[in-house]
C-alpha positions in Angstrom: 33.6 23.3 -91.7 30.7 21.5 -93.7 30.3 20.0 -97.0 27.7 18.6 -99.2 27.8 16.1 -102.0 26.1 13.7 -104.2 25.7 9.9 -102.1 27.8 7.4 -103.7 28.1 3.8 -103.3 31.3 3.9 -101.1 29.2 5.7 -98.4 26.6 2.8 -97.9 28.0 1.9 -94.4 28.1 5.3 -92.8 24.8 5.8 -94.2 23.0 2.7 -93.2 24.3 3.2 -89.8 22.7 6.7 -89.4 19.3 5.5 -91.4 19.2 2.9 -88.6 19.5 5.6 -85.8 16.9 7.8 -87.6 14.7 5.0 -88.0 14.4 4.2 -84.2 14.0 7.9 -83.5 11.0 9.8 -82.4 11.4 11.6 -85.8 9.7 8.5 -87.5 6.3 7.4 -86.8 6.5 3.7 -87.8 9.3 0.9 -88.5 10.7 0.1 -92.2 12.2 -3.1 -92.9 15.8 -2.9 -93.6 15.3 -4.7 -97.1 13.4 -1.7 -97.8 16.0 0.8 -96.3 18.7 -1.1 -98.3 16.8 -0.4 -101.6 16.0 3.3 -100.8 19.9 3.3 -100.4 20.7 1.6 -103.6 18.2 3.8 -105.8 19.6 7.1 -104.2 23.0 6.3 -105.2 22.2 4.3 -108.5 20.3 4.8 -111.5 16.8 5.5 -110.2 16.0 9.2 -111.6 13.2 9.9 -109.0 15.7 9.7 -106.1 18.7 11.4 -105.0 20.4 11.2 -102.0 23.3 13.3 -100.6 25.4 13.1 -97.6 26.6 16.0 -95.4 30.3 16.1 -94.2 32.8 17.7 -91.6 36.0 17.2 -93.6 36.3 13.5 -94.2 33.3 12.4 -91.8 30.1 11.7 -93.0 27.7 13.4 -90.2 24.6 13.3 -91.9 22.2 12.1 -95.2 19.6 13.3 -97.1 17.1 11.6 -99.9 15.2 13.5 -102.2 12.5 12.6 -104.4 11.8 14.2 -107.4 8.0 14.3 -108.8 5.5 16.8 -110.1 3.0 19.2 -108.1 -0.1 20.2 -110.1 -1.0 22.1 -106.9 2.1 24.6 -107.7 2.6 23.8 -111.3 6.1 22.4 -111.6 8.6 20.2 -110.6 8.8 19.2 -106.9 11.4 17.8 -104.5 9.6 15.8 -101.4 12.2 15.9 -98.8 12.0 12.0 -97.8 14.6 12.0 -95.2 16.9 14.4 -93.7 19.7 13.5 -90.4 22.3 14.9 -88.8 24.3 13.1 -86.4 23.0 14.7 -82.6 26.9 15.8 -82.2 26.1 18.2 -85.3 22.6 19.7 -84.3 22.7 22.9 -83.5 25.4 24.0 -85.6 23.6 25.7 -88.7 23.9 22.3 -90.5 20.1 22.1 -91.3 20.1 25.4 -92.7 23.1 24.9 -94.8 21.5 21.7 -96.2 18.6 23.4 -97.3 20.4 26.4 -98.8 22.4 23.7 -100.7 19.4 22.3 -101.9 17.2 25.3 -102.9 20.6 26.5 -104.9 21.4 22.9 -106.6 17.8 22.4 -107.6 16.8 26.0 -109.4 14.1 24.4 -111.4 12.2 23.4 -108.6 9.0 25.4 -107.4 7.8 23.6 -104.4 9.6 21.7 -101.6 7.9 19.6 -99.4 8.5 17.4 -96.1 6.9 15.6 -93.3 8.1 16.4 -90.0 6.6 14.6 -86.4 5.1 17.1 -83.9 7.5 15.4 -81.3 10.4 16.8 -83.5 10.3 20.3 -82.3 13.7 21.4 -83.3 13.3 20.4 -87.1 9.8 21.8 -86.9 11.3 25.0 -85.9 14.3 25.4 -88.4 11.4 24.4 -91.1 9.3 27.3 -90.4 12.3 29.8 -89.7 13.0 28.6 -93.6 9.3 29.1 -94.7 8.1 26.0 -94.7 4.1 26.2 -93.8 1.6 23.5 -92.2 -0.5 21.8 -94.5 -4.4 21.6 -93.2 -5.3 18.2 -94.4 -4.3 14.5 -93.6 -1.7 12.7 -95.8 -2.8 9.0 -96.6 -1.0 6.2 -98.3 -1.7 2.5 -99.8 1.5 0.2 -99.9 1.5 -2.8 -102.5 3.4 -6.1 -101.0 6.3 -6.4 -102.9 
């Protein structure tokens, strides 16, 4: 039975182990320093209002995590969530947990008008899930400029 709850500081070891696997998979196009990944976890469980973390649990075992960044979409005219990361342990894939997570997220944030995410073309299973949930491809490239910290 899957349950989903807000991420807490006590979840750090379990989540960071999965973060390491996630960032060394074909779901990610480039590496990220461990200091940044640690800061992201701390922000998701701390007082940073623009990011929230969730853990997915089978009983007492944490089997997945998600980071959701809160923002505003001018295109949609309202609040938006960028699903920054969603990860499930391999043995938990294909059980409907991804769909359950999305239903939880949609229900938990009724004020959100747009949900957005990124997916690599190699991540075919995730892409199929997202499309089945109604997500659509955008027809433009995304660009970034990172400041040196």
